[in-house]
C-alpha positions, -999 to +999 in steps of 0.1 A: -400+710-205-402+688-235-373+667-222-388+663-188-421+651-203-402+626-225-382+613-195-414+610-174-431+591-202-401+568-206-400+562-168-437+554-166-435+530-196-405+512-180-423+510-147-456+498-163-438+471-183-417+460-153-448+459-131-467+438-157-438+413-158-436+411-121-473+407-116-475+380-142-457+357-118-434+342-144-398+332-140-374+360-135-355+355-167-386+352-188-402+383-172-371+403-180-371+392-216-408+400-220-403+434-204-374+443-227-394+430-257-424+451-248-403+482-244-385+475-277-418+470-295-434+500-280-441+529-304-446+555-277-412+571-281-407+604-298-371+596-309-348+567-314-327+580-286-356+579-261-364+543-273-328+533-267-327+550-233-358+530-222-344+497-233-310+506-217-327+515-184-345+482-182-313+463-190-294+483-163-321+475-138-319+438-146-281+439-144-282+456-110-305+429-097-284+401-110-252+417-097-267+421-062-277+384-063-242+374-074-226+395-046-249+379-020-242+344-033-205+351-032-207+364+004-227+333+014-201+310-002-173+329+015-189+325+050-196+288+043-160+283+031-146+298+063-168+277+084-158+246+064-121+255+066-124+259+104-142+226+108-117+207+086-087+222+105-100+215+139-088+178+141-053+189+130-053+217+156-063+192+184-037+167+173-010+194+173-020+206+208-020+169+220+015+165+206+028+196+224+015+184+258 
């Protein structure tokens, strides 16, 4: 029961700090830094392990967000690259077809 209470307290602290950063309307990088700083400075943890787990959870959440952004950006670039490749190859394809006729 004690562990469940600790986990719930950590989760609520992380959620509260994250919500505070999001509601502040600051830049994404700055909000993340402030959220991690608030968690790191918080004295609401029973053990060092709980403190580390809370900081780690915030960092993992941020990493997942950044990773999803990077994957989306990569997919967008891949689609744009294919479209650009097709557009660049079209004159050559037409020239080749004209030569065959």
